[in-house]
N, C-alpha and C positions, 0 to 999 in steps of 0.2 A: 485427504476427506474423511469426515468422522461422519458415522449414521447413529441416526434417533431411532425411538420408537415410532414404529408407523403409525400412522393415523387415519390411513384407508381403510375401504370397508375389510371387515377382514376376508381373506383367500388365503387358505395352506396349502401343500398340495404335500401327499405321500406319494416316494418316488423311487421304489425299490427296484433292483436290477435283477432281472429274470434268471440270472447265472446259477440259481439255486432255489432252494424251497425258504418259505418266509419262516426265518427263526428268530428265535424270542428278542433279541435285539433290536431286529427291524420292525418286527411287531410291535414294539414298545413307542418305537417311534409314531409309527402309525395312531396309536392308539391316542400318543400325547395329543397329534395333532386334528382327531378327531372330537378329541374332547373340547377343545380348544373353541374349534369350528363350530360346535354344536352350544357350547357356553356359552358364544358370544354372538350367536346366530349367523355364523360367516358361513363360506362356502367352503368345502372337503372335495378334491378333486384327487383322483387317482392318474397317476402317471406312472408309467412302464417305462423307465432308462434302459432299451435295449438296444446301444448303438456297437455294446461288443458282440460283433455278429458272428466269433469262434462260441462265446461261452452262452449267449443266450439261445435259451431253448423254448418251444413251444409247451412243453409238460411242465415247467416250470411257470409258465404265464398262467396254466390252468389252477396250478397249485396255488400261488400267491392269491389268485379270483377267487377260487374254493377257502382258502384260509380265512381271509376276508370278510367272505359272505356268512363263515362259520361263527366268528370275533362277533358279528353284527356291526364289523364298521362300515356303513353304507355310505356311500359316496355322492356327490352332485353333479360332479363333471368327470367323465372318463368313461373306461380306460383309455388313454392317451398314449401312442406310443411314437416313441421317438422316432424310430427307423423310417416313421410316416412324414416326418417333418424336415427332410434333410436341406430341401429348396429353400425353409427359411435361415437353416444353419448357414447354408452358401451367401444366400445374400447379406448376411450380417457380416462372413468374413470379407466378403468383396468388398464390403462398405469401409470394414478398418483397414485394408490393403488399399483402397484407392484413397483415403485419409490421412495414408503414412503411419497408422496407428499399428498396422502389423508388415511384416515383410516376410519374403520367401528366405529358408534357409536351405542351402545345398550341402549341406555338412553330412557327412557318412557314417556310418555307425562306427565305423574304425576311429576316425578322427575324434567322434564326441568320446569315446573311448578313453582316449590317449590327454584330451583336453580333463576327462575327471580325475585320472590319474595324476597328472602333473599337480592338479590344485590340491589333492588331499595329499600329494608328497612333500608340498608347504605349506601345507598345514590351514590352506584356505575351503572354505564351504564349496563343496561339488557343485557347479552350477554353470549352466552357460554362459561363455563370454560374449556373448552379443558379434559375433564376428562376422554374421552375413548381415548383420545391422548397417554396417558402414561400407557392406560393397557398393560400387558404383552401377548405373543402370547396365552400362556395358560389360562388366563381369558378371552380372546376372545374365544378362542374354547369353554370355559364352557357355556359363555352366549349364545353363538350360540345354543349348545346343549341343553338348557334350554327351545329354542323356539322363541328365540328373534330373529327377522328378521333383524333389525337395520338398518340404512341410511348409507350413504358414505360421509363423510365432507372433504373437501379441508384444508391441514396443512397449514393455511399462516405463516409467518414470526410472531415469536412472538415480534421482536421490530422493529424499525426503521418504516420509512414512505414510503407510496405508492405517489405517486404523476406524473402528467402529463400537460403537454402545451395545454390548453384546446383554441380552437381558436376563441372564442367567448368570454370566462370570463379569460385567462389569466390563468397561475400556479395554479394549484389547488393541494391538498395535503391532507390526512389523515394519521394521526398515525395508525400502525397495531395493537396499542394497545385497538382503538376504535371500528375495526372489531371484529368479532368472528368465527370459522372456519365453515364457512356456509354448509350447504345442499347440494349436486350435484347431489344425484342418492336420492330416495325416497326409502321406506321400499319394495316397490313395484317396486323396480328398472325403475323407468321413473324419466328422468332428470331433474331439476329444472331449471329457466327460466335462470339466470345469467352463467349456466356451457354451455347450448346449445347455446345461444348466442355469447357466445365467440369462442366457436367452429366452429360453423358455419361463423363467420367472417371471422376466420381462413382458412375454406377449400375454403371460396368463395373467398379469396383473397379480401376482402373489404379493400379501401384504406381507406375513410372517414365513422366516423359515424356519423349522423347527427339526432339529436332528441332532444325531450324537456329536460328542465333543472331538472325536477324530477325523469330523471335517473342518476344522478349525483351518487349518492351513487351507484349503479348499476355500473357505471363505475368503481370504487374505487375496487369492487368484481372481474369483466372482467378482469382487468389488473393482477388480481392476479392470475385467471385461467391461461392467455395467458405466465404469467410468468411460472408457475408452468409447464406447457407443451411445455416450450422453444420456445414459438413461439411470432414472433413480431407484438405488436399491430396495428392497424389501428390510424388514427388522428381522433379526437372527437371536434366537436362541439355541445356546448348544446345550445338550441332555448328557449327564453323566455317564458315563459307558458302565453298562452291566458287567459284573465280576462274577465266576463264579467259587464255591468254597475254595479253591486253592487260590484266590484272590485271583486272576488271570482273567483276563478279557475273555467274552463269550463272544464268538464270531462266527459269521457262518464258513469260513473256510478251516475253521479248527474243531469242528465234528460237535456243534451246539445243535442241540435237538429241534428238529422245525416244530412250527405251531401245531400242524395239522398231524402230527406222531401224538402230541399231547390230548387229543381229541380219540384218537384210538385208546389212548391208555385209559381212558375213563373220566377226562375232567370237562367239566363243562365250560363254555365260552362264557359266560358271564362270571366265573372264577378266575379267567385267563382274564378279561379285560381289566376287572377289581384288579389283581395281583400286579399285571405289568405297570398300571396306574400307581402302583405304591412303588415302584424301583425310581426313586428320583424325584417322588412327589409324594408332600403331606398335606393331608385338610388342615392341619394344626392342632390336633388334638390326638386322642387316642385309638380313631376312629380305625378299624381295618376291614370290616366287612360293611363294603360301601356299592350295593346294586347301583346298577346304571344311570339311573335320572339323580341318586343322592351323589355318584362322582360327576355327572356333568354340573350340578349346581355348585357343586364346591370346587370345583377345577381352577387354577389362575397358572400362570406362568411366576407370578409371584413366589407362589411357594415352593417352585422346583430349587431343588439342591444343586450344590457342585459336587458335593461327593458322592464317590462311584460306590451305587449298590448293591449287595450280595444277592444271587439269585439262590431261594433256599426251598428247594426242594419239598421239605419236612414243611415249612410254612404254607407251602402253595397245596398241599395235599390237605392238611387242616381248614384251610381256608374251602377247599372243594367240599369238604364233609360239612361246614357250616351251610353250605350253600343247597348241600341237598337234602339237608334238614329243615331247612327252611322252604323245601320247594312243596307245591299243593303235590299230594299221592300220585292225584291221574297224571299231570304233568310229567311225574317223574316217571312211571309207567310207561306211559309213552316214549321218553326217551330210552327206556331201558330195552323195550319192546323187540328192537334190532338185534341186540345183543342177547336178548334170551333165543330169539329165533336160531340165530348163526351158531350158538353155542348147544342146541340141538334138545334143550330142555322142556321147550314147548314149541308147537307150532303158532301159526298165526290162529286158526280157528280156532286151537285150544285155549290160546291167550284172552281174543274177541268173546268168547263164549265164557268165559270164568273170570271174565273182567273183577266181578266184584270180590272174588276169593283172592284174585293177584294181589288187587288191593291192599286187600289183609298181609298178606307177605311182604310187601313193599313198607307196610306201616310199621311193621315187625323188626323189619332188618334197617331201617333207612338211619336210625340212631349208630348202627354200627357201621356205617360207610364212608370211607372218604373218597372212593373213586366210585362210578359208575360201575366197572365192570368186578367190584367187591361184591358186588349182587351174585355174581353166578358161582362164587366160590362159597356165599352163606347160605344161599338158597336149596341147593341142590336136595337135599335130605326132602324138602317137599316135592320134588319132582320124581324123584328116584325112590323104586320100593325098596331094593336091594341097598343095603347098608355095610358099610365096612366099621366096625367100631374102631374107635381111638385105642390104642394098646393099651397106655396109660390110665384110660378112663376104666377098660375091662380091669385091671389089676388092682384099681380101689374101689371099683363099686359092682364090679360084677362077683367077685371073687370072695364076697364076705359070706359069713356061714348062713345069712338071713335073705340074699340078696331075692332068691329064687321065691322063697315065702312070701316077702315084702311083693314081688311083681306080679305072684299069682293074687294074691290081697287085693292089688290096683287092677288087675284084669277083672276079678268079680265087681269090684265096688262100680268100674264104670261100666261094664255091661249092665248094671241096675239101674242105669241113669237113660230114660227114654233118648232115642237118638234127635228127635226134633227139640230139646231140651241140651243135649250135652254141648256147654259152650265152655269159656273160661272161666267162668263162676262156678258154675255145676262140679266141674272134675277139681277145681283147687277145692271147694268143699267137700268133696268124697275125698280127695287126698288126708286133709289136714283131719279130717273126722276119724278117718284109720287111724293117724299117729297119736292121736290121742287116746283112741279106745285101745290101742296095743302099747301106749305108755313110751313112744319114741319119738326123736327130734323128728319133724317134717324131712330133713336133709336125709334121714335116711329111705324116702319114697322119692323124693325129687331128685336128687344124683343118679341112682339109676335107672329112674324113669326118662329122665331126659337124653341120656347115652342109648336105652332102647328106641326111642324115637327119632331121633338125628344121627348117633352113632357119633357124637361130639360132646364135649363138657362142657360147654359154653354155648352161649346163643343169647337170643330175645329171651322175654320171661316164660316160664316153662308153661303157663297155662294159656300163653297167646299160641302155642306150639299145639298144645291139643285141639284147641278149637280151630285152628287153621287145619290139622289134619284129620279130625273131624272122629267122631267114634269108633267107627270101623276099622278105620286106618289104624289107629291106636292100639286098639285091641290086636291087631294083627302082629305091629311091630313089637308089643310086649310079648305076644305070642312065641313069636322068632327068637327074640331077646333068651326066654326062658330055655327054648331050645339051644339056643347057642351055651349057655351057662352049663349046661349038664352034660353036653359033648365036650365040652373044652374046659377041664376041670383044671384048676392052676397046679403048674409047674412047679 
C-alpha cells in the first residue's frame, strides 16, 4: 500500500512516554507538532503513552506537563492516557484475531532465542519464522491446555512491500519479508507500542504523524496494523535526529538534559521553542531570532530538512541573550524576581517597594546577560555593601602612586553635588572636569572608581553605576577603598 499526504482536517498529536523527563529531542517533536497545528488552524493533542507499567511514573507525567506549560505548547485535547484505553485496544485485537489477521503464538522465550541464533548463524535476518501461524486449531488448544498463555501476533502479508510517501524523506518502502509477525498483545494481555499507537491515531482521527526518524521502522509496522484493521493511515513526516557536538544522537536514555533543567539554568521558554524549531527546519532565509507568532507564520513541513542538526549550547545561550535584550524591563524583572529572592539578594518586599530602582539595575545589566541566572553574578555589588576587590584590579588600579589622591578628589567632587541632582550626567561631568583640571586621562579616575564601587574591573557604564548606587553609597565605597589602599600597600 502507498500513503499520500492527508487532505483531512489537521489533527496532530504529541505522544511522549512518561518513563523520564521531557528531553530536548522529544520536546523538539512537540514544538514541530504544535507549530504545524497552529499554522494550519488544526488541533494539537497531548497523549501520554504510558502502557509500560514498569517504567511509567506519575512524577514523569507531572514533569512532562510542567515542561509543556512552561514552553507554552498549549494543547487542545488531552492529556489522554493510554493506560485508560485498554478496552479499546482489546476490542481491536479481538477483531484481528477473529478475522484471521492475528494469531496466538505459544513459543517460549527459549524457543525464540534458539530461532534467533539459528537465523544469525545462517546469515539471515533474525525474525520470527511464523511457526505458530501454521498451527491447527487442535494444536493451539493443546498448547493452551498445557498452560502456555501465549502472545497475540499480527499476520502480516508474506510477500510484497509496505510503502508510504514520507513528507520529509520521500517514498520509503520495506519488503514484508524483512518484517516479522510482531506481537500486538503480550502474554499478560497488555498491548504493545506499535499496536496501540496505530489504534489511537485512527480513533483520534490523526491526520499527520510528525516524529523523529528513529520511528521509521515503527511506521511500517503501524501501517500494517492500519491495513489489517481496514483503516486509513495518517500522513507521516519523520524529522532528522538531533545530534550532540560529538555527532552522536541525543536521547532520553543517554543523559540528555531535560527541558525543565534549561529553565533552572536561566533559559527563557521563548528561546527554547525558537531554538528547537530551528533544529531540522529553516524559514528559508537567515532569520534565527523568531518569536512565537513569527515562527507560527513561517512554519511548514516542506522546509523540514533530512540532515541531522547539531545541538549547539553556545548558539542556544547566544539566542537566549537576544531574547533577554529584546524583553521589556518590567517583564524581565518579573522573571528575575524569584531568582533574586531565592539567592537572598533581596526580599519580595524590598523588590516591590524599590521596583523603579530595580528596573535601573535590570536596564544596566541586560546587555551583558545571556542567562537569567547571570543577573545574580552581575548584580551582587548593587545589593551588598561589603565588597571583595578583584586582585588583578587592585594591582593595576589601586597601587598607582596617585590612586588615593585621585579617589579623594573624586570623593570631594561627588560630595559637592546636591543629593537630589546626583545622577549619571552630573557624576560624569564632575569626573571629566576633574581629569581636565589635573591634566589626566579620564581612565585614571574611571578605573579605580569602578573597582571602588563594584569590586570588579568590568560591568555596565560607569556612570550608570553611580546613579544606581546614589551619592551616599558612592561616597561610602570610595572612602572604604581609600582605607583599603592605605592599609594594603603593594607587596
